[in-house]
Structure formats: structure tokens, C-alpha cells
Residue frames as qw, qx, qy, qz and C-alpha x, y, z in Angstrom:
[[0.343, -0.502, 0.570, -0.553, 178.25, 247.24, 279.38],
 [0.389, 0.036, -0.920, -0.014, 178.40, 243.64, 280.67],
 [0.649, -0.486, -0.220, -0.543, 175.19, 242.63, 282.37],
 [0.865, -0.403, -0.287, 0.081, 175.64, 241.71, 286.02],
 [0.701, -0.197, -0.130, 0.673, 179.10, 243.25, 286.44],
 [0.019, 0.957, 0.154, -0.244, 178.53, 246.76, 285.10],
 [0.516, -0.369, 0.420, 0.648, 181.88, 246.56, 283.32],
 [0.462, 0.798, 0.030, -0.385, 182.01, 248.84, 280.30],
 [0.639, -0.097, 0.593, 0.480, 183.57, 247.37, 277.17],
 [0.165, 0.488, -0.339, -0.787, 184.15, 248.76, 273.71],
 [0.709, 0.404, 0.558, -0.153, 181.51, 247.57, 271.27],
 [0.634, 0.313, 0.484, 0.515, 181.85, 247.54, 267.50],
 [0.195, 0.933, 0.199, 0.226, 180.95, 251.25, 267.01],
 [0.358, -0.890, 0.256, 0.116, 183.66, 252.42, 269.41],
 [0.725, -0.235, 0.515, 0.392, 186.18, 249.92, 268.05],
 [0.601, 0.601, 0.395, 0.349, 185.53, 251.08, 264.48],
 [0.019, 0.999, -0.009, 0.044, 186.64, 254.59, 265.44],
 [0.623, -0.557, 0.401, 0.377, 190.17, 253.28, 265.91],
 [0.595, 0.155, 0.586, 0.527, 190.42, 252.96, 262.13],
 [0.032, -0.415, 0.144, 0.898, 190.73, 255.69, 259.56],
 [0.270, 0.560, 0.740, 0.257, 187.40, 255.77, 257.75],
 [0.080, 0.278, 0.177, 0.941, 186.18, 258.99, 256.15],
 [0.522, -0.321, -0.016, -0.790, 182.68, 258.68, 257.66],
 [0.069, -0.058, -0.953, 0.290, 181.00, 256.58, 260.33],
 [0.541, -0.225, -0.222, -0.779, 177.25, 255.91, 260.29],
 [0.005, 0.001, 0.926, -0.377, 175.71, 254.15, 263.27],
 [0.534, -0.191, -0.400, -0.720, 172.18, 252.79, 262.94],
 [0.245, -0.177, -0.910, 0.283, 170.01, 251.45, 265.75],
 [0.293, -0.741, -0.580, -0.170, 166.88, 252.08, 267.79],
 [0.047, -0.828, 0.088, -0.551, 166.76, 255.41, 269.68],
 [0.716, -0.671, 0.131, -0.141, 167.21, 253.86, 273.13],
 [0.906, -0.059, 0.109, 0.406, 170.36, 252.07, 271.97],
 [0.500, 0.559, 0.044, 0.660, 171.86, 255.06, 270.20],
 [0.308, -0.904, -0.030, -0.294, 171.21, 257.32, 273.20],
 [0.761, -0.583, 0.188, 0.216, 173.92, 255.64, 275.27],
 [0.750, 0.189, 0.247, 0.584, 176.32, 255.58, 272.30],
 [0.186, 0.823, 0.129, 0.522, 175.78, 259.30, 271.67],
 [0.504, -0.854, 0.081, -0.103, 176.50, 260.03, 275.31],
 [0.844, -0.314, 0.238, 0.365, 179.67, 257.98, 275.23],
 [0.636, 0.269, 0.315, 0.651, 180.96, 259.66, 272.06],
 [0.040, 0.958, 0.283, 0.008, 179.98, 263.25, 272.81],
 [0.215, -0.894, 0.307, 0.244, 183.61, 264.28, 273.37],
 [0.831, 0.022, 0.433, 0.348, 185.20, 261.95, 270.84],
 [0.167, -0.546, 0.344, 0.745, 187.71, 263.65, 268.51],
 [0.080, 0.058, 0.789, 0.606, 185.99, 262.10, 265.47],
 [0.258, 0.506, 0.665, -0.485, 182.50, 263.28, 266.42],
 [0.320, 0.598, -0.124, -0.725, 182.23, 265.53, 263.34],
 [0.240, 0.286, -0.814, -0.444, 182.68, 262.44, 261.12],
 [0.060, 0.175, 0.964, -0.190, 179.89, 260.49, 262.82],
 [0.480, -0.149, -0.254, -0.827, 176.24, 260.31, 261.83],
 [0.227, 0.085, 0.887, -0.393, 173.53, 258.64, 263.92],
 [0.458, -0.095, -0.510, -0.722, 170.42, 257.23, 262.25],
 [0.339, -0.040, 0.744, -0.575, 167.65, 256.27, 264.65],
 [0.743, 0.196, 0.041, -0.639, 164.99, 253.68, 263.90],
 [0.865, 0.091, 0.493, -0.010, 164.27, 250.27, 262.44],
 [0.283, -0.409, 0.594, 0.632, 166.98, 249.69, 259.82],
 [0.325, 0.364, 0.803, 0.341, 164.40, 248.43, 257.33],
 [0.102, 0.874, 0.469, -0.067, 162.44, 251.67, 257.62],
 [0.116, -0.935, 0.109, 0.318, 165.33, 254.15, 257.65],
 [0.774, -0.030, 0.405, 0.486, 167.63, 252.59, 255.05],
 [0.412, 0.763, 0.236, 0.439, 167.20, 255.55, 252.67],
 [0.269, -0.951, 0.119, -0.096, 168.37, 257.85, 255.46],
 [0.764, -0.417, 0.371, 0.323, 171.40, 255.61, 255.94],
 [0.692, 0.363, 0.375, 0.499, 172.30, 255.79, 252.26],
 [0.140, 0.939, 0.115, 0.292, 172.03, 259.58, 252.31],
 [0.473, -0.842, 0.254, 0.063, 174.69, 259.71, 255.04],
 [0.797, -0.169, 0.435, 0.383, 177.15, 257.55, 253.08],
 [0.079, 0.657, -0.412, -0.626, 179.49, 259.15, 250.51],
 [0.859, 0.400, 0.172, -0.269, 178.28, 257.70, 247.21],
 [0.629, 0.681, -0.371, 0.044, 181.75, 257.63, 245.63],
 [0.204, -0.624, 0.711, -0.253, 183.55, 255.87, 248.51],
 [0.593, 0.024, -0.805, -0.017, 184.33, 252.22, 249.10],
 [0.529, -0.481, 0.241, -0.656, 182.21, 251.31, 252.13],
 [0.320, 0.022, -0.929, 0.185, 182.32, 248.56, 254.73],
 [0.612, -0.409, -0.068, -0.674, 178.95, 247.79, 256.32],
 [0.138, 0.109, -0.918, 0.356, 179.14, 245.88, 259.59],
 [0.638, -0.286, -0.284, -0.656, 175.72, 244.31, 260.13],
 [0.240, 0.115, -0.864, 0.427, 175.38, 242.89, 263.63],
 [0.592, -0.402, -0.182, -0.675, 171.72, 242.27, 264.59],
 [0.357, -0.305, 0.759, -0.452, 170.70, 240.43, 267.74],
 [0.628, 0.227, 0.718, -0.198, 168.30, 238.29, 265.71],
 [0.431, 0.356, 0.680, 0.475, 166.57, 238.52, 262.34],
 [0.064, 0.737, 0.288, -0.608, 165.85, 242.25, 262.42],
 [0.124, 0.578, -0.389, -0.706, 167.34, 243.14, 259.03],
 [0.806, 0.410, 0.387, -0.183, 165.49, 241.87, 255.96],
 [0.641, -0.022, 0.505, 0.578, 167.37, 240.77, 252.88],
 [0.334, 0.775, 0.403, 0.354, 165.55, 243.31, 250.72],
 [0.244, -0.962, 0.033, 0.121, 167.03, 246.02, 252.97],
 [0.594, -0.441, 0.467, 0.484, 170.56, 244.76, 252.33],
 [0.542, 0.406, 0.563, 0.474, 169.85, 244.62, 248.61],
 [0.102, 0.943, 0.260, 0.181, 168.63, 248.22, 248.68],
 [0.451, -0.826, 0.174, 0.290, 171.61, 249.34, 250.76],
 [0.566, -0.333, 0.542, 0.524, 174.23, 247.98, 248.38],
 [0.580, 0.646, 0.465, 0.176, 172.51, 248.87, 245.10],
 [0.425, 0.817, 0.017, 0.391, 174.83, 250.99, 242.93],
 [0.365, -0.867, 0.318, -0.120, 177.39, 251.12, 245.76],
 [0.601, 0.392, -0.644, 0.263, 180.92, 249.82, 246.19],
 [0.544, -0.548, 0.348, -0.531, 180.26, 248.13, 249.49],
 [0.444, 0.132, -0.875, 0.140, 181.66, 245.11, 251.33],
 [0.698, -0.497, -0.095, -0.507, 179.57, 243.42, 254.00],
 [0.267, 0.194, -0.850, 0.411, 180.80, 242.00, 257.29],
 [0.620, -0.338, -0.095, -0.702, 177.89, 240.45, 259.11],
 [0.184, -0.125, 0.909, -0.353, 176.78, 238.15, 261.87],
 [0.593, -0.155, -0.561, -0.556, 174.05, 235.63, 261.09],
 [0.351, -0.319, 0.625, -0.620, 172.38, 234.95, 264.43],
 [0.526, -0.024, -0.799, -0.290, 171.52, 231.29, 264.15],
 [0.266, -0.165, -0.847, 0.429, 171.02, 230.49, 267.85],
 [0.103, 0.382, 0.470, -0.789, 168.89, 233.41, 269.05],
 [0.357, 0.343, -0.196, -0.846, 167.36, 234.31, 265.71],
 [0.600, 0.170, -0.612, -0.487, 166.57, 230.95, 264.14],
 [0.419, -0.021, -0.899, 0.122, 166.98, 227.85, 266.32],
 [0.045, 0.134, 0.657, -0.740, 165.30, 229.38, 269.37],
 [0.468, 0.331, 0.189, -0.797, 162.22, 230.44, 267.40],
 [0.169, 0.161, -0.841, -0.488, 162.10, 227.58, 264.89],
 [0.082, 0.351, 0.921, -0.149, 159.06, 225.80, 266.44],
 [0.234, 0.660, 0.340, -0.627, 157.07, 229.00, 266.03],
 [0.200, 0.490, -0.495, -0.690, 158.28, 229.48, 262.46],
 [0.031, -0.010, -0.965, -0.259, 157.26, 225.93, 261.58],
 [0.145, 0.509, 0.779, -0.336, 153.75, 226.39, 263.03],
 [0.260, 0.798, 0.181, -0.513, 153.22, 229.64, 261.14],
 [0.697, 0.710, 0.064, 0.082, 154.18, 230.89, 257.71],
 [0.736, -0.315, 0.120, 0.587, 157.61, 231.91, 259.03],
 [0.377, 0.883, 0.171, 0.222, 157.47, 235.28, 257.27],
 [0.268, -0.922, 0.267, 0.086, 160.22, 236.78, 259.41],
 [0.660, -0.331, 0.586, 0.334, 162.73, 234.05, 258.62],
 [0.627, 0.517, 0.487, 0.320, 161.79, 234.15, 254.94],
 [0.156, 0.981, 0.050, 0.102, 162.23, 237.94, 254.87],
 [0.450, -0.763, 0.415, 0.207, 165.63, 237.62, 256.56],
 [0.653, -0.136, 0.653, 0.359, 166.91, 234.96, 254.16],
 [0.259, 0.485, -0.367, -0.750, 165.35, 236.41, 251.03],
 [0.525, 0.085, -0.725, -0.437, 163.77, 233.04, 250.17],
 [0.752, -0.295, 0.203, -0.553, 161.42, 230.44, 251.67],
 [0.760, 0.264, -0.590, -0.065, 163.55, 227.33, 251.10],
 [0.100, -0.481, 0.717, -0.495, 164.48, 226.97, 254.78],
 [0.829, -0.120, 0.258, -0.481, 161.64, 224.47, 255.32],
 [0.882, 0.328, -0.338, -0.009, 163.58, 221.98, 253.19],
 [0.303, 0.510, -0.653, 0.471, 166.57, 222.39, 255.51],
 [0.549, -0.338, 0.474, -0.600, 164.39, 221.65, 258.55],
 [0.947, 0.071, 0.066, -0.308, 163.17, 218.39, 257.04],
 [0.772, 0.450, -0.413, 0.174, 166.65, 217.34, 255.97],
 [0.793, -0.542, -0.137, 0.243, 168.15, 217.90, 259.41],
 [0.632, 0.047, 0.038, 0.773, 170.84, 220.26, 258.13],
 [0.009, -0.928, -0.372, 0.002, 169.31, 223.54, 259.21],
 [0.366, -0.782, 0.120, 0.491, 172.42, 225.50, 260.24],
 [0.364, -0.255, 0.583, 0.680, 174.52, 224.91, 257.15],
 [0.273, 0.549, 0.717, 0.332, 171.43, 224.96, 254.96],
 [0.042, -0.938, -0.296, 0.178, 170.43, 228.40, 256.18],
 [0.326, -0.675, 0.317, 0.581, 173.96, 229.71, 255.74],
 [0.404, 0.053, 0.712, 0.572, 174.17, 228.26, 252.24],
 [0.193, 0.746, 0.607, 0.194, 170.89, 229.88, 251.23],
 [0.150, -0.923, -0.091, 0.343, 171.96, 233.24, 252.61],
 [0.359, -0.487, 0.498, 0.622, 175.26, 233.17, 250.76],
 [0.378, 0.356, 0.738, 0.431, 173.42, 232.14, 247.59],
 [0.093, 0.906, 0.412, -0.019, 171.26, 235.25, 247.86],
 [0.269, -0.808, 0.197, 0.486, 174.36, 237.40, 248.35],
 [0.420, -0.125, 0.668, 0.602, 175.93, 235.95, 245.22],
 [0.297, 0.633, 0.680, 0.220, 172.71, 236.75, 243.40],
 [0.037, 0.985, 0.154, -0.067, 173.27, 240.47, 244.03],
 [0.513, 0.790, -0.235, 0.240, 176.86, 240.38, 242.85],
 [0.387, -0.768, 0.482, -0.169, 178.94, 239.28, 245.85],
 [0.690, 0.270, -0.658, 0.134, 181.78, 236.79, 246.09],
 [0.670, -0.635, 0.171, -0.343, 181.40, 235.19, 249.47],
 [0.235, 0.528, -0.795, 0.184, 184.41, 233.57, 251.12],
 [0.857, -0.254, -0.273, -0.354, 182.74, 230.29, 252.05],
 [0.822, 0.004, -0.495, 0.281, 185.71, 228.41, 253.44],
 [0.339, 0.165, -0.453, 0.808, 186.55, 231.15, 255.94],
 [0.463, -0.613, -0.165, -0.618, 183.20, 231.90, 257.53],
 [0.118, 0.248, -0.764, 0.584, 183.50, 231.70, 261.31],
 [0.620, -0.486, -0.497, -0.364, 180.99, 229.85, 263.45],
 [0.060, -0.441, 0.552, -0.705, 180.82, 230.87, 267.12],
 [0.651, -0.332, -0.675, -0.101, 179.74, 228.38, 269.78],
 [0.460, -0.731, 0.211, -0.458, 178.96, 228.74, 273.48],
 [0.158, -0.518, 0.804, -0.246, 180.54, 226.73, 276.29],
 [0.721, 0.069, 0.630, -0.280, 178.03, 223.92, 275.62],
 [0.271, -0.140, 0.754, 0.582, 179.16, 223.81, 271.98],
 [0.377, 0.690, 0.609, -0.102, 175.82, 225.14, 270.71],
 [0.391, 0.293, 0.345, 0.802, 176.14, 227.22, 267.56],
 [0.038, -0.655, -0.363, 0.661, 175.39, 230.87, 268.31],
 [0.422, 0.844, 0.072, -0.323, 176.14, 232.68, 265.07],
 [0.768, 0.258, 0.265, 0.522, 178.21, 232.84, 261.91],
 [0.064, -0.801, 0.129, 0.581, 180.47, 235.71, 260.89],
 [0.691, 0.396, 0.497, 0.343, 180.65, 236.15, 257.12],
 [0.071, -0.576, 0.224, 0.783, 182.37, 238.56, 254.77],
 [0.610, 0.586, 0.516, 0.139, 180.86, 239.32, 251.38],
 [0.156, -0.630, 0.276, 0.708, 182.93, 241.23, 248.85],
 [0.702, 0.670, 0.160, -0.181, 182.50, 242.06, 245.17],
 [0.359, 0.796, -0.487, 0.014, 186.27, 242.02, 244.64],
 [0.894, 0.058, -0.413, 0.161, 188.72, 239.13, 244.84],
 [0.260, 0.447, -0.513, 0.686, 190.90, 241.17, 247.21],
 [0.613, -0.469, 0.150, -0.618, 188.13, 240.89, 249.78],
 [0.974, -0.109, -0.193, -0.045, 188.83, 237.17, 250.00],
 [0.641, 0.342, -0.410, 0.551, 192.55, 237.80, 250.45],
 [0.122, -0.517, 0.358, -0.768, 192.00, 240.28, 253.28],
 [0.802, -0.355, 0.024, -0.481, 189.49, 237.98, 254.97],
 [0.928, 0.038, -0.331, 0.166, 191.82, 234.98, 254.87],
 [0.407, 0.397, -0.443, 0.693, 194.54, 237.08, 256.46],
 [0.363, -0.480, 0.247, -0.759, 192.27, 238.45, 259.17],
 [0.890, -0.268, -0.045, -0.366, 190.84, 235.06, 260.12],
 [0.773, 0.208, -0.501, 0.328, 194.30, 233.65, 260.74],
 [0.059, 0.417, -0.493, 0.761, 194.49, 235.72, 263.94],
 [0.458, -0.414, -0.776, 0.126, 193.17, 234.04, 267.08],
 [0.336, -0.879, -0.234, -0.242, 191.43, 236.02, 269.84],
 [0.723, -0.558, -0.004, 0.408, 194.70, 235.73, 271.79],
 [0.098, 0.901, -0.286, -0.312, 196.52, 237.62, 269.03],
 [0.461, -0.318, 0.767, 0.313, 198.34, 234.51, 267.83],
 [0.515, 0.424, -0.412, -0.621, 198.19, 233.63, 264.14],
 [0.896, 0.064, 0.405, -0.170, 196.78, 230.33, 262.92],
 [0.354, -0.295, 0.737, 0.495, 198.78, 228.16, 260.56],
 [0.641, 0.569, 0.046, -0.513, 197.49, 228.72, 257.02],
 [0.585, -0.134, 0.740, 0.304, 198.15, 225.72, 254.76],
 [0.070, 0.175, -0.554, -0.811, 196.74, 227.48, 251.72],
 [0.265, 0.467, 0.841, -0.076, 193.69, 226.55, 249.70],
 [0.066, 0.259, 0.443, 0.856, 191.56, 228.35, 247.16],
 [0.359, 0.020, 0.224, -0.906, 188.37, 230.34, 247.40]]
């Protein structure tokens, strides 16, 4: 629901139900899932849906139990900040055929809280990235791309091929970077699908693709 107008829009959980997945597992805090459960109570795919309530870092084993172990899985990870730790992602994908589509919340999660991270040990940012090298990016002045590069490096370290040249960076109307959207896949076809998908503008028009490698 859009704040201020009350207009109800379809978020990523509802949109995902348009596609033919065998199972759907939605994970969030109880107060967030309550409204989603209410909205989906009469949905024709309700029997295929599982809801896991709680902090994703604490309930990740419950999430894995709901996922068919022998299926190819797409995990859409869309936090509002730095809620999900990298160790949680590592645990989620271990021994699984799983692609990751995720938002990396640079504006709200990192830039907004950076002064506090610098004053303290910055444990939350370190836990999110899976390493503590972000302080070097602060001193070099290349924080945004530095953080993204470190995150993708960690993903490669657990077996992913990340499509660097097609990550999407989203800005607001003042041209401030809000977040990145990144796909991580363990198969080369993931890059092919991602390049095709990112050629489509929000208007539905396709961008001109002049080629280029991964």
C-alpha cells in the first residue's frame, strides 16, 4: 500500500504468484506477513505457499525446510536495509541449486548510517558484506562501487557467477543512488537470462543491446 494515498499495489510476493513455480516461500516479520496472509487467503495457489515468520537470520533453517531440496530455486532477497547477513545467504544456498536476485540497499542501509558505522566497529555492515574491507572504500571515496564489488566478490567465493555489467543501480529524483539490483547465478545461462531481462525498460520497451561479454 502506498503511504499517503492508500493505493494498494502488487508487491514482489503477489507478483511472483503470476509465474509457475512449484512452491512459494515468503519470509518476513510477523507484522509484515499478517497483511500478506490476509491478502492471499483466497488465492488459488494458497496450497503452494508457505509463510515463515521471524528474522531471516534466525529462521533460515525453517526456510530451507520449506524448499524442495531437488528443485532449482530462485531466491528474491529484498531487504529494506542490511537485515540479512552474508553468513545467512551462504547457509541458504549451501548444497542447493539456487539463483539469487537481490537488492543491495546502498542509500538507506549504508550511506544514511555510514557516520555511525565509522564511529563504531560497524559490525552490522561487516556482517552484511561478509568482510570488513569497506573502511578502505570510505577512505578512497569510492564507497558505492567498492561495496558492490566486495559483495560480488563474496558471492563468487561461494560459487556464483555474478553478471557485473548488467547490475542495475536505482536513483531517486535527485539522482542519489538508492540501491543496486544484482543477479547471481551458478550457471552461464543465468547471465543470458539476465541480459535479456534487463533490456526491457519499465515502459515495456526494449533497450538496444549492442552485445558484449560477461
